[in-house]
N, C-alpha and C positions, 0 to 999 in steps of 0.2 A: 577566827580572825584575831582573837586575843583581846577584844574590846569588851568592857563590861558596862552595863547600864547603872548609872548612879543617880538616884532620885533625891538624894539628900541635899537640903538647902543649908546645911551647917558649914559648908566650905565654899561659899559663893566666890567665883573668880571675877575680878574686875572686868569692866567692859573693854573690849579691844576696839580701838578707833582706827579705821583704815581709810586712807586716801583713795577715793574712787573716781576715776577720770570720766565721769558722765553725770549729767543731770536729768537723764531721761526717766520717764515714768516706768514703774515696774511692768506695766502692761505691754511695753514694747519688747520685753525680753522673752524670747521664744526658743526653746531648745532645737527645734527643727529648722531654724533660720538664723544661724550664728554667722556673723560676718567678721567681728573683731574680737580680740583676745579678752578684753574685760567682760564681754558678754559671757564667754565661756566660764571665766573665773567665778562670776556671781552665780551662775546656774549650777556649777559643780558643787557649790556649797548649799544650794537649796534642794537639789535632787540627787538621787542615787540611781545609777544604772545597775544592771544585773551583775556585772563583774567590773573589776577595776584593775589597773596596772600598778604593780608594786613600784612605788616611787624610787626605790633604791636599785632593784634588780631588773625590772622591766617585765617580769612574768605576770601572767593573768591570775588574779585571785578572786575569790567570791566577794560579792558586795551585797546587793539586795537578795541575790540568790545565796542560799545557805551552802549549796554545793552545785557542781555541774559535772557532767560526764557525757561522753559519746557512747551511744549504744548502736553500733553499726552506723548507718547513715543519719541517725537521729541524735540531736543535741538536747539533753535533758537538763532543765534547771529546776531544782527544788527550792521553792521560795520560803524565806524565813517566816516563821510564825510569830516572832516577837517584835516586829516592827509596826508601830502605830503612828498615825499622825498626831499632831498636838491636841486634837479633839478626842483622841482615843480610838479612831477608826483603824482597823487592821488593814495594812497594805497587802492585798491578796494576789494570787495568781491571775485572777480575772482582771485586776488592774494592769498587770503586765501585758496580757493579751490585748487589752484596750489600748495601752500606750504604744505597743509595736504596730498595731493597725493604724493608729493616729500618725505615726512616723511615715508610714506608707502613703497616707492620704495627704499629709501636709508638707512632706519633705520638699524643701527648696535648696538645701545646701548640705544634705546628709553625707556623712563620711562613709563612702562605700555605696555599692548598689544593692542595698538590702532588699528592695522590692523584687529585683530580678533573681536574687538568690532564693527567696522564700515564697514568692507568689508569681513565678514566671508564667506569662501569658494570661494572667487573671487581672480583671479590672475591679477594683474595690470602689464603690461609691459611698459607702458608709462603714462605720466601725462594726456594724451588725452583719456585714457581708462576710461570707466564708472565704478563707484563704487556706488552701490545702496544706501549706507548709507551716501553719501555726495550729497547735492543738493544746487544749487544756485538759489535763488529767489530774483531778484533785488539786493538790498543792504543787503540782509540777507543770511547768510549761515546756512543751516539746517543739523544737524547730526542726523542720525536715527539708534541708537544702539539697537532698538527693545523694549526697556523698559527704565524707568528712572534709569539709572546707576548713583548712587550718587558719584561714584569715578571718573567719566569722567571729570567733571568740574575742580577739583583741578589738575588732571593729565595734562590738557591742559595749566596750568600755567607754566609748565616747559619750559625752553628755548629750549629744544629739539623740541618743537612745534613752534619755531619762525616763524613769518610770514615774508617772503622774497619776494620782488617785482620780478615778472617774468623777468623784464628787466635786473635784476642783475645776472641772472642765464643762463648758457650755455644750450640751449634747448635740446641738444643731450646728454651731459654727466651729466647734472643737477648740475654741480659744480658752486659754487659762483664765479663770475668773476669780480664783481664790488662791493667793500666794501664802496663806497661812497653812493650808493643807498641803504639805510637801512631804517628800520621801527622803530628803537629805537631813543632815545634822541640824540645819537651821531652817527657820521659817521667817517670813516677813511679818513683823509685828505692826509696823506703820512706816509710811514714807512722808517726809516733811515737804513743805511747799518748795524748798530749794533743791529738792531731789535726793537729799540724804535719806538713806534707808536704815531702819533699825531692825536688826535680826536678833532672834532669840533661839537658844539651843533647845532642841526637842529632846527631853530626857527619855523618850520612848525609842530613841535611835540607838543602833548598835555601836556607834562611835562616841556616844556620850560618856565622858570620863572626867575625872578631876584634872585640873590644870589647864583644860581647854576653856576658852572664853565662854561664859554663859550667855553673854550678850555681845553683839558686834554692831558698831555704828559705821556704816559705809558713808564717810564724809564726802559728799559730792563736790566736785570742782570742775571747771571748764579748763582743759589743758591749753587752750589758746588764750586764756585770760589770766593775768596774775591775781593772786599768788598761785604758783604751781605746787605740785606735790611736795617737793623738797622744802619749800618755804613753809608749808603747813606743818611739816614734821619739825622743822627748826623752831617754829613758834610754839611747839608743844600742843598743837591742835589735833594731831594724829600720832599713833604709836607705830604704825606699820605702813610701808609703801610696798605695793604689790610687785610681782615680777614684771607686770606690764603697767608701769606706773607713770608713763608719759614724760619722764624726766630723762635727761642725758645720762647715759650709763657712766661716763667718766666723772660726772659731778657726784653721783651717788657713791661711787668708789672712793673718791677723794674725801667726801664728807665723812664716811665711815672710818677712814684712816685717821681723821683728825678729831674724832669724838669717841672716847673710851666707853661711853654708856650706850653705844650702838653696836648691834650685831649685823654684819653684812652676809648676805647669801648670794652666791653666784653659781649659775649652772655652768656646764661645759659650754664651749663656744658653739651655740646652736641657733643664734639669732643672725640670720643672713640678710644683708641689705642688697637688694637686687634691682637691676634695671630690666623691666619686663615690657616687651613690645606687644601692643594690642593687635587685634585683627587689622585695624587700619594701618598700623606701623608695618606689619608684615605684608600688607597689600601694596602700600605706596613706596616702600623702601626695599632695595635689594638686600640680600644677606651681607654683601660687602659694605653697603652703606650702614647697616645696623652695627656691624663690627666696628666701623669707624666711630660712630656715635658712642658705642660702648667703651671704646678705648679712651675717648675724651672724658667721658663721665667718670670712668675708673681713675683717671689721672686726678680729677677734682676731688674724689673721695679719698684718695691716698693723701692728698694735701690736707684735707679737713681733719683726718683722724690720725695722721702720723704723730707718734709719740704720746698719744692719749692712752690711758690705761684701759685695758680690756679688749682693744681692737687689733685686728690684723687683716691684711689684704686677703680677699677670697677669690678663688678661681673656679670653685664648683658650687653648685646649689646644695647638694648633700655633702656633709663632711667627708674629706678625702679618705679617711680610714673607716667610714661607716659602710653599712650594707648597700647604700645607693651610690657610693663613691666610684669614680671612674677607675678603670684598670690602668696600668702603666702605659700600655699601648694607646689607649684613648686619651690619656693626659698628654702624651707626646704629640698626638695628632692635633689636639686643640692648640697647643703651643705653636705648632707649625703654622696652623691657619692664622692665628693672631699675629704671628711674627711677619707674615707676608702682606699684611693689610697696610695700605698706604692711601693717601688722599685726604681731601677735606670733607668735613661733614656736610650733609645737605642743609639748606636753609629752611626757615619757617616751620620748625618742628614744634609741636605742642606736647609738652611733657608735664604730667601731673606729679606732684610730690606728696606722697601719702605720709605725712609727718605730723607728729605732735610737737607743740612748743615752738622753738626758734626756726621759723621758715627760712630765714636768710642764712642760717648756718649751711644749708645745702644750696640755696638759690644763688648766692653771690659767687661762690667758686665755679658753679656750673655756667653762669653767664660769662665768666672769663674764657671758657673753652668753647661755649656755644652761644655767642653773643646774639644770634638771631632767634634763639629759642623762646617760645611763649611758655613761661613757667607759671604754674598756679598751684594752689593748695587743693589737693584732691581729698575727698571725704569717703568715697566709695570705690572699691576696686572695680575697674571697668567691666569685668566679666560678670559682675553681680549687679550691674546697672543697665537700665534701658535708656537710650538717648533719643530725644525727640528729633534731633538733626544729626546726621552722620558726622558733620564737621565739629560737633561738640566732643566727639571721642578723641582722646589724645593719641598721639603716635606711640607713646610709651608712658609708663609710670615708674616711679622709684618707691619701693616699699620694703619694709623689714618683715620677715616672717620666721617662725621657728622651723627648724629642720631637725633631723635626728640621726644618731649613729646606728640605731637598730631599726629594722623594718617596722614601720608604723603605718598600718593601712589607713587609719583615720587621717594622718598627716598627708599621706600620698594622695588620697582622694580629695582632700581640701585643696592641696597645691595644684592638682589637676584641674579642678573645677574653677579655680580663681585665676588660671592662666599662667601659673608659675612654672609649668612644665612644657609649655610650648605648643601643645596640640590644639587644633581647632575644636570648637565646641562640638561639631558634628562627629569628630573622631573620638571624643573622650569616652562615651558610654561603651563602645566596643572594646577600646583598649582596657578599660577597667574590668569588663566582663572576662576578657581573655586572661588578664592578670590574676583575677581571683579564682579562675578555674584551675590554675596551676597548683597542684598539691605539693610539688617539690620546691623547697625554698631556693635552692641553687638556680632553678629555672626562673623563678620570680626575680631573684637578684639580677640575673643576666638581662631579663626583660626591662627591669627598672633602669639598669645602667645604660642600656641602649637608648631608652627614651631620654635619659639625662644627657647622654653624649650628643644626641641629635639636637636637643634644645640649645646646647652650647655651640655646636658646630654651625647651626643656622643662625646663631645670634638672636634666637627668639627670647632668650634671657641672657643677661650679663651679670654675674656676681660681682660685687664691689668690695664690701668689707664684711667681716663676721665678728661677732662679739657674744658674750654671755648675756643671759637675762639676769638682772640683779634686783634684789629686794633688801630692805633694811627693817629692823625692828628695834624698838627701844627696850633695853633691859628693865625689868627681869623677864620680858617676853623673849622666848627663844624659838627660833625657827628650825624645823627639821624637814625642810622642803627638799624636793628632788633635785639632784644635780644633772639629771639626764632629760628632764621634762620641764616645761615652763609653767606647769600647773601651780596653783596656789591654794591648796586645800587648807582651810583655816583650822581644821583639827590637828594640823601638823605645826601649829604655833601654840606654845604652852608656856605657863609660868613655872 
């Protein structure tokens, strides 16, 4: 990997202060149950998976695994011998087996169908139960999916598959009980009453190096209450705003343009704001009615973001030139369908706005085109929420999510499970199983494009605008973050 362990205290780096849009207790952060982006960002800095995705090129690289290779239908991971927790305990291959079984037992929102790939037809009731697809051979962990599933390696790079030391987990409930004993570059030293978290670098980690912050303070704030992230930065209370910082993208860009002591980082345009119809919306509204609503909401979003830096209108969920983008024929058909839509939108729609910060930035223009709509601030994606009364479910929500130019099994699975790709809940497991069974990438791309096209043609989803993820850092901190992913690994921020 090219990383060296540096245990010297002679060159201590200053604390990096990061604006963190949550005041939740650390006990509520769980790798197998990630719903929002800031959860992922915190956890990817506390834990390491077996492999990681190169932030520049997108290829799979070793992480906690020193090396990996296919041997026929078996995937072998040789576990590093030099990674220890802050207390000095070695992170072992047994911890890896334990963690992967824990994923199978606890998974609520796992990227991909790992259980079906590795333990098909088997029921695990505890981490002590056997799974034929998982085997421990000395310092090597062997996964046996039956054949060389090319999607398996990139899937394991998601922090859902974080390797967690057994000693940090309650053996009965499988809840994480010790956030000091981690496998990532950082561990939690303490959390303040206001929710702020103090992280320290683990010098026993393979990413430990000079220039990277020895200590990190995640300065907690409520994105719905002033001051926001940008105000904290302007007041000198933080040095870095994450790629998912709960601030308006255009304000971050303009701020960086007007301050020479600030570095701006922007990804490619992979943050897509989308109108997603729920099961209720697809049940109570026809496809034509959904198209009409989508056309109106798109008009309002064009008005909101016209002329603002970073944004452009979006017609697809996946970027047009990416692996999941539509073919020219599919694009033409979508344009034809939308072009022939006429009529007035239905009344009494309930639409949730999944938005940080200024609620009225979206609500006021939408009310102008949908005056009868019941607009409210949504906190949980409907497909990840259980409603006591069916009438509580909205007809649709508007939310922003990251998409990608390259095939990303973790993103595809997450988008599928959260309703961004249109399938009913009952249809999703079979679609994912079929998709992951395809060894030929061209076949997978064709399958993904067909799903993408159907979601747009049925107006299950309506893309609105697309923008980059943006982050800023105060010099001399320098960001080397990815332009193709929204990740925010703190070891890529250096002095």
